[in-house]
C-alpha positions in Angstrom: 39.8 15.0 87.0 37.4 17.7 87.9 35.8 19.2 84.8 37.3 22.6 84.0 34.9 25.5 83.5 35.7 29.0 82.4 35.2 31.2 85.4 35.4 34.9 84.8 34.3 37.1 87.6 35.1 40.5 89.0 33.7 41.8 92.3 32.9 45.4 91.9 31.3 47.3 94.7 32.7 50.8 95.4 35.3 53.0 94.0 38.0 54.0 96.5 36.1 57.2 97.2 33.3 55.1 98.6 35.3 52.5 100.4 34.7 51.4 104.0 37.4 53.8 105.2 35.6 56.8 103.6 31.8 56.2 103.2 29.8 58.2 100.8 28.9 61.5 102.5 25.4 62.5 101.4 25.8 66.0 102.8 29.1 66.8 101.1 29.8 65.0 97.8 32.0 66.7 95.4 30.4 68.5 92.5 31.4 70.5 89.4 32.7 73.9 90.1 30.3 75.7 87.8 27.4 74.5 90.1 27.8 77.2 92.7 24.2 77.4 94.0 24.4 75.4 97.2 20.6 75.6 97.5 20.2 73.1 94.7 20.1 69.4 95.4 22.9 67.2 94.2 22.1 64.5 91.6 24.0 61.3 91.4 23.9 57.8 90.0 23.4 54.9 92.3 23.6 51.1 91.7 20.4 50.4 93.7 18.2 51.6 96.5 20.2 49.5 98.9 23.8 50.2 97.8 25.8 53.3 97.1 28.1 53.0 94.1 28.2 53.9 90.4 29.6 50.7 88.8 27.3 48.0 87.5 28.0 44.3 87.9 30.3 43.0 85.2 28.3 41.8 82.2 29.3 39.4 79.5 29.0 39.8 75.7 30.0 36.7 73.7 30.7 36.3 70.0 30.8 32.7 68.6 31.3 31.9 65.0 30.3 35.4 64.0 27.1 35.5 66.1 27.0 38.0 69.0 24.8 37.4 72.1 21.9 39.9 72.6 22.8 43.0 74.5 21.5 43.3 78.1 22.0 46.0 80.7 20.6 46.7 84.2 18.1 49.6 84.6 19.8 52.6 86.1 18.2 55.3 88.3 19.2 58.8 89.3 18.9 60.1 92.8 18.8 63.5 94.6 20.2 64.4 97.9 17.1 66.5 98.6 13.5 66.0 97.5 12.7 67.8 94.2 10.9 71.1 94.8 9.3 70.9 91.4 8.9 68.6 88.4 11.9 68.7 86.1 13.8 66.6 83.6 17.5 65.9 83.1 19.4 64.6 80.0 21.6 61.5 80.0 24.1 60.7 77.3 26.6 58.0 76.5 30.1 59.2 76.7 32.0 57.6 73.8 35.3 59.2 74.6 38.3 56.9 75.1 39.4 59.4 77.8 36.5 58.4 80.0 37.4 54.7 79.7 41.1 55.4 80.4 40.1 57.4 83.5 37.9 54.5 84.7 40.7 52.0 84.1 43.2 54.1 85.8 41.0 54.6 88.8 40.0 51.0 89.1 43.6 49.8 88.5 42.5 46.1 88.0 45.1 45.5 85.2 42.5 44.9 82.5 42.4 46.6 79.1 39.1 48.5 78.6 37.7 49.6 75.2 35.0 52.2 74.9 31.6 50.9 73.8 30.4 53.8 71.6 26.9 55.1 70.9 27.0 53.4 67.5 26.9 50.1 69.3 24.6 50.9 72.2 21.9 53.6 72.6 19.6 55.0 75.2 15.9 54.2 74.8 15.1 57.5 76.3 17.7 60.2 76.9 15.5 62.3 79.3 15.0 61.4 82.9 12.3 63.0 85.0 11.9 63.8 88.7 8.5 64.5 90.2 8.0 67.1 93.0 8.9 65.6 96.4 10.8 62.7 94.9 14.5 61.8 95.5 14.6 59.1 92.8 14.0 59.5 89.1 10.5 58.6 87.9 11.7 56.0 85.4 15.0 54.1 84.9 17.5 54.8 82.3 17.4 51.9 79.8 20.0 50.9 77.2 19.6 48.9 74.0 21.8 47.7 71.2 22.2 50.0 68.2 22.8 49.2 64.6 26.6 48.9 65.0 26.5 46.5 68.0 27.5 43.3 66.3 30.1 44.9 64.1 31.7 46.6 67.1 31.9 43.3 69.2 33.2 41.2 66.3 35.9 43.7 65.6 37.3 43.5 69.2 40.3 41.5 70.2 39.8 38.9 72.9 40.7 39.3 76.6 39.3 42.8 76.6 36.6 44.5 78.6 34.1 47.0 77.1 32.9 50.0 79.0 29.8 52.1 78.7 29.9 55.4 80.5 26.8 57.4 81.2 27.0 61.2 81.7 24.6 63.9 82.8 24.3 67.1 81.0 24.5 70.3 83.1 21.2 71.7 84.4 20.1 74.8 86.3 17.9 72.5 88.5 20.7 70.5 90.2 24.3 70.2 91.0 26.0 67.2 89.5 28.0 65.0 91.8 31.6 65.0 90.6 32.3 61.5 92.0 28.9 59.9 91.2 27.9 62.0 88.2 28.8 59.2 85.9 27.7 55.6 85.7 29.9 52.8 84.5 28.7 49.5 82.9 31.7 47.1 82.3 31.4 44.0 80.1 33.7 41.1 79.5 34.1 40.7 75.7 34.3 37.0 75.0 35.3 37.4 71.4 36.9 34.8 69.2 40.7 35.0 68.7 40.9 32.0 66.3 40.3 32.4 62.6 40.6 29.8 59.9 43.3 30.4 57.4 45.3 28.7 54.6 48.8 27.2 54.4 50.0 30.1 52.4 49.0 32.6 55.1 51.0 30.8 57.8 54.1 30.1 55.7 56.1 32.7 57.7 55.4 30.8 60.9 57.2 27.8 62.1 56.1 24.9 64.4 57.2 24.9 68.0 59.3 21.8 68.5 57.4 18.9 70.1 60.4 18.3 72.3 59.7 21.7 74.0 56.1 20.9 74.9 54.2 18.5 77.1 51.0 16.8 75.8 48.4 15.3 78.1 44.9 13.9 77.9 42.6 14.5 80.9 42.5 10.9 81.8 46.2 10.4 81.8 48.1 11.4 85.0 51.5 10.0 84.2 52.6 10.4 80.6 55.7 8.3 81.3 53.5 5.2 81.6 51.1 6.1 78.9 49.9 3.1 77.1 48.4 5.1 74.2 50.3 5.6 70.9 53.5 7.7 71.2 53.2 11.4 71.8 55.7 11.9 68.9 52.9 10.8 66.5 51.5 14.3 67.0 54.4 16.1 65.4 56.1 13.5 63.1 54.5 15.0 60.0 53.1 11.5 59.2 49.3 11.6 58.9 49.2 7.8 59.1 50.2 7.8 62.7 47.9 9.3 65.4 47.5 10.0 69.1 44.1 9.5 70.8 42.3 8.5 73.9 39.4 6.1 74.1 38.3 7.3 77.5 34.6 6.6 78.3 34.2 10.0 79.8 32.1 12.6 78.0 34.4 15.4 79.0 37.6 14.8 77.2 40.4 17.3 77.2 43.8 17.7 75.6 46.4 19.9 77.2 49.6 21.4 75.8 52.1 23.3 77.9 55.8 24.1 78.0 57.9 21.2 79.5 60.0 23.5 81.6 57.1 25.6 82.9 56.6 29.2 82.2 54.6 30.5 79.2 54.8 30.1 75.5 53.8 32.5 72.7 51.6 31.0 70.0 50.6 32.7 66.8 48.7 29.9 65.2 48.2 26.1 64.9 47.5 23.4 62.4 46.0 20.0 63.1 44.7 17.0 61.3 42.7 13.9 62.3 41.1 11.0 60.5 37.3 10.6 60.7 37.5 7.9 63.3 38.9 10.4 65.9 37.9 13.7 64.5 35.1 15.7 66.2 33.3 18.3 64.1 33.9 21.2 66.5 36.7 21.8 68.9 37.0 24.6 71.4 40.4 26.1 72.2 41.0 27.5 75.6 44.1 29.1 77.2 45.0 29.6 80.8 47.3 32.4 81.8 47.5 31.4 85.5 46.9 27.6 85.4 43.5 27.9 87.1 41.0 30.0 85.0 40.4 29.3 81.3 39.5 31.7 78.5 38.0 30.6 75.2 39.8 31.6 72.1 37.3 30.3 69.6 36.0 27.2 67.8 37.7 25.0 65.2 35.5 23.6 62.5 37.5 20.5 62.0 37.5 19.0 58.5 38.7 15.4 58.8 41.4 13.8 56.8 39.6 11.3 54.5 42.8 10.1 52.9 43.5 13.3 51.1 46.0 14.7 53.6 43.7 17.4 54.9 45.2 19.8 57.4 43.3 22.6 59.2 45.1 25.9 59.6 44.2 28.5 62.2 45.7 31.9 63.2 45.3 33.8 66.4 44.1 37.3 65.6 46.3 38.4 68.5 49.2 36.1 69.5 48.6 34.3 72.8 51.2 34.0 75.5 49.9 31.4 77.9 50.9 28.8 80.4 48.4 26.2 79.1 46.5 25.5 76.0 43.5 23.1 76.1 41.4 21.6 73.2 38.1 20.1 73.9 35.3 18.6 71.7 32.5 21.1 71.8 29.9 18.3 71.8 30.5 15.4 74.2 30.6 11.9 72.7 32.0 9.2 75.0 31.6 6.5 72.3 34.1 8.1 70.0 37.9 8.2 70.4 39.4 11.7 70.6 42.7 12.6 69.1 44.8 13.9 66.2 47.2 12.6 63.7 49.1 15.9 63.7 48.9 18.9 66.1 51.4 21.8 65.8 51.5 25.1 67.7 53.1 27.8 65.5 55.4 30.6 66.5 
């Protein structure tokens, strides 16, 4: 079976206002009504010298076991429709309003949920952008950096969200601001962890989904009806002395769970147990909403059962309704069997 990878991509080029059917018109972009002096050049954001548009390529911010990846952002320049007649400076600011993010999401209409990345999480290295006389491009780029609240903000976010940074221009008597390109958008995929370790007491209001309702399958097994491994029922018989495992020689070992009758299932948590002989230290849990792309939900630090009846309990911070659940050892080890003595999805 071809190794599954998590592919998350979004092709962003132009807003509808700059589509092929209606190209960006340099001589007549829309601008704020208070800018009535038509002799002034129009200032606007642009993704590059070679492409019109004001949406950066989708970035990714990942949080794993409480550690957030460093923030990175492309350099952004401002442009003028006419060469500057004198040296002057404009002020850029981060728009932390949820209204701006909602307007962006409504305009893009991609079905994703966007959250505003505030100025407490990211900041401008320099809020002032200068133009030199005769230039149509800002002297230096706008650069962003992480702020003191960056990690706290990311760690607080629910998974399957996108973060958005919106750059605005302050009004100036030197230019007219393009209404359609007077803002710049930097979207980010927030790959945050949805799994968190918990205790048996904290999941006591949840109940296991019946094993009869679910299908279980290892990556190396194509037909579970002729499976020669231990019975699937060992996973949900509440008997830690029985287990289910694969001794595949492949490094990439996967374990799938999905509804027997198709469709999707809502899962609020899970608990699992495994003896040392088949227990990997770290397991990554993925879900698929469409059966093709996979989204990480976090890592399980598996504490093995050494004869003391150890079970590992985990909650989804946000319940997951998905078509497939997949569990994979984070570190490959083809010399070790992979499996569980108990594995229950909770509803």
